[in-house]
Steps between C-alpha positions, in 0.01 A plus 500: 500500500871501418579740783298303754675177403837675512434613857378155604801329341740773615638509145398417147204260493659282231823317432746670267711281275774563245392391149673195355742523203234405245268778614783753506598407144139545384491845661829603336381376160166680530296178488286588801146631481458868581193592701380851579406614848140544384488136387634387836234706680222345289626149574526577871143629506378181330671291766346704781146494353 
């Protein structure tokens, strides 16, 4: 699906943004939630079901 959308859009099928200062500080301080690839796959499958 990603590849098809990329071809149709002639680029990435989403907007890329630079995180704001608050988000960057949270990342540096380790306050962000870490998610495994397996968890992301499970969530994606739920959304597609």
